[in-house]
N, C-alpha and C positions, 0 to 999 in steps of 0.2 A: 504494500500500500504506500509506503514511503521509503525513501532512500535512507539507509542507516546513518549516513553522515549528516542528515538533516533532521534527525529525530530529537525531540526534546529529551534531555537527560532526566530520567525518573527512577529513583531507587525502588519504587514500589513494583516495577516490572520484575524484579528478581525475587519478590516475595512468593512464598508457597501458594498463598491464596490466589494471587494474580495469575500465576502459572497454571494452576488447576482450572480456573475459570476460562482462561484463554484456550487451553487444550480442549475443554468441553465445547466451547463455541466453535473451535476449528473442526470438530467432528460432526457438527451440525450443518444443515444446508443454509448457512448464513454467510454472506460475503462481507468483507471489511467495509465495502462501500455502503452496504445496508446499515451497518453499525454506525457509520459516520452520519448518515441521514437521521438515524434515531436520536442522535445528540441534539439535532435541531428540534425534534418533537419534544424532547424533555425541556429544552430551553423555552419553547413556546408555552408549555404547560406551566412552567415557572412564571413566565411573563403574565399569563392569564391570572394566576393567583395574586400577583403583585398589583395588577391593574384593578382587580376587584376589591382590594384591601380597603379603600375609602368607603365602599358600600357595605362592608361587613358589619355584623353585630353578633352578640352572643359568643358562642364557641368559635365562630369563624374568625374573630379578631385575632386569636392565637393560632388557629388551625391553618389559615391561609399562608402566613409567613413560614410556618414549619413545612408545609407542603412545597412552598417555593424553594426553601433551602434543600429539601430532599431531591427535588427535580434538578437543581443545580449540580448536586453530587452525582446523580445518575448521568447527567450530561458529561461530566468529567470522566466517569467510568467508561462511557462510550468512546471518549477520546483516547482513553488508555487501551481499551481492548481492540479497537479497530486496527491500530498499529501492530499489536501483539499477534492478532489473528493473521494479519498480512505477512509479517516478517517471520515470527517464530512458528506460526501455523502453516507457512508456505502457501498462502492464498492471495498473494499480492496480484494486483491487476495493472494493466497498462495505464488506466486512468486514475490509479490510486492517489497520486499527488493532488490531482484536482479535487477528489472527494475528501482528501485529508485536510485541505486548507479552506476551501470555500464554505462548507457547512459551518465551520468554526466562526467565520465572520458574521453569518446570519445569527448564530446562536448568541454570540456576544451582544450584538445589537438588540436582539429581542429582550434579553434579560435587563441590560443596562437601561435602555429607553423605557421599558415598562416600569422601572423604579420611579422615574420622573413622573409618569402619568398616574402612578399610585400615590403621589404626594401632592394633591391639589391644594393642601393647606399651607404649602411652602412656596414662597415667591421664587420664580425662575427655576423651579425644580425641573420642568420639562426641558428648558433651554440647557441647563447644566447636564442633564442626562444625555441629550443629543451630542453635546460637546464631548462628554466622557466616552460615548459610543464611537464617535469619529476618531478620537485619539486612540482608543483601544484597537480599532481596525488599523490605524496608522502604524502601530507597533509591529503588526504582522506584515504590513506593506513594506516597511523599511527593511525588515529581516529578509523578506522574499526578494526585494530589489537588490539588496546587498549580495545575496547568494547568486543572483543572475549575473552579477558583474564580476564574480570570481572571489568574493569574500566568503568566509565560512559562516554557516548558520549560527546566529547569535540569539539565544533565548534569555538573555539577562533581564533583570528587573530594573527598577524596583516594582514595576507593575506589569509583569508578564501575565499570561492567561491564568495560570494557577494562583497567582496572587490576587487578581481581580475576583476570581470566583470564590476564593477562600474568604476574602473580605466580605463579599455579598452574602455568603453562606452564614457567617457569624452575625452579620447585620440583620439578616432575616430571623435568625434564632433569637437574637436579643429583642427584636421587634415584637415577638410573641409575648414577652413579659414587660415590655416598655411602658404600657399604660399604668403599671404599678408605681412608676417613678416620675414620668413626665409625659409630655405629649407624644403620642405614637407617631413614628415616622422620622424623628430627629436623627436616629442612628443611620437610617437608610439615606437620609439627605446628606449627612456627613460623609457617608461612604462614597456618594457620588462626587463630592468635592475631592476626596482623597484619590479616587480613581482618575479624575481629570488631571490633577497635578502630577500624580505618579506616572500616568501614561505619557504625559508630555515629557517628563524627565527621561522615561524609557526610550521614547522616540529619538530624543536628542542623543542619548548615550549610545544607542545602537548605530545611529548615523555617524557619530564621531568615530566609533570603533571601526566601522566599515571603511570610513575615509582613511583612517590611519593605516589600516591593513593594506588597502589598495595603493596608497602612496608609497608605503615602505616596500611593497612588492615591486612597484614600478622602478624604484631607485636601486633595487638589487641588480 
């Protein structure tokens, strides 16, 4: 599904649990591309939960953010297992790189933008969410552009995909109990600001590292 040199370094791939699940999936009639597309479905489910948050009452006030957090994690599991099934399971396809990258961009946008629309009580939440989503996509664009020009794939942060999704997962979990302390949504709103700033720094950092590598390579 993806070239090994461009794989995001993840320690969890070597865990017994991940290896067993990847092996089980590899033995089923499931392609890595299908798993990649499933990640978008889970992201969309998370987005729906977040958008419905302002309309919720009763148990849904805490249930929706927990479901959103769960779907985010399932999205990440899809991102893990599509590559493992492709590479370790020997089911890579010619179009694997396309499916490996494009669904991620939609998944990022769905979740991040949905946070903004789920916070109507906060000024400029939607604008900040769109800004955060664009910058998140830019982190991947800079990485892909750099590799296309001969630089190595760079997955550095401080706000790479796993960092963004971890932040939003914890924000969703805390949102479930947030009304006990203050206005619900403050943590999610703060997470949008952090993602925006962190993604901007990540874009700049990856671009600078790619520039330095290419210039050094040219001078050799």
